[in-house]
C-alpha positions, 0 to 999 in steps of 0.5 A, spaced: 462 426 518 460 428 511 453 431 509 450 427 503 447 432 498 441 431 494 445 430 488 449 425 491 443 421 492 440 422 485 447 420 482 447 414 486 441 411 483 445 411 476 451 408 478 453 400 477 456 399 484 452 402 489 455 399 495 462 402 492 460 408 491 457 410 498 464 406 501 468 411 497 463 417 498 464 416 506 471 413 506 475 418 501 480 422 506 482 427 501 475 428 499 473 430 506 480 434 507 478 438 501 471 440 504 474 442 511 475 449 512 482 452 514 481 452 522 478 444 521 484 443 517 489 446 522 486 442 527 486 435 523 494 437 522 495 437 529 491 431 530 495 427 525 502 430 528 500 427 535 497 421 532 504 420 529 501 419 522 506 422 517 503 420 511 496 424 513 500 429 516 504 431 509 497 430 505 494 435 510 500 440 510 499 440 502 492 442 502 492 447 508 498 450 504 495 450 497 488 453 500 493 459 504 496 460 497 490 461 493 487 466 499 494 470 498 494 470 490 486 472 490 488 478 495 494 480 490 490 479 484 485 484 487 490 489 489 493 489 482 486 490 479 484 496 484 491 499 483 490 499 476 483 502 476 485 507 481 491 509 476 486 509 470 481 513 474 487 518 476 489 519 469 482 520 466 481 525 472 487 529 470 485 529 463 478 532 464 480 537 469 486 539 465 481 540 459 476 543 464 481 549 466 483 550 459 476 551 456 474 555 462 480 560 461 478 563 454 482 569 454 488 566 456 494 565 452 498 559 451 505 561 450 509 556 447 516 554 450 520 556 445 517 563 445 517 564 452 525 562 452 526 567 447 522 573 451 526 571 457 533 571 454 531 578 451 529 582 457 535 585 460 537 584 467 538 591 471 545 593 473 547 590 479 547 596 485 553 595 490 550 596 497 555 599 502 557 594 507 556 596 514 562 599 518 562 597 525 563 603 530 568 603 535 564 604 542 564 611 545 569 611 551 563 615 555 559 609 555 564 604 558 565 606 565 571 604 570 568 600 575 572 604 580 568 610 579 562 607 581 557 612 584 555 607 590 562 606 592 562 604 600 555 605 601 551 599 603 
């Protein structure tokens, strides 16, 4: 039913009423439920529903839902911390690689955006050339043969 630990035995030496201590230890239903695993709680929930004990069913459902909520919140916290750490690592790598690429190109000149825009605006665009359109030529009359002038007439 319930495991008795060495601490429980040690604690029982110093309690006033040993009989009530051990009675409470082995008869406390909620304490027993709190020590059960999720699968044991699910089976206990099924048993209480089958037996028709609505009070115990409510208690077991509450403990089971609290455990599941605790598991889900723990997973959410871990995913939040991992995503935060990933974002920080990505930002640090971006900064590091950016500085590394700038320092490796000592002779590269950095052009300020204002200077770049003024240089782009000062460059004259070449005059647009007009390309002639392709005119369709009428097909030659020689290429179109009348089907009556076929050289294979009457020969089969």
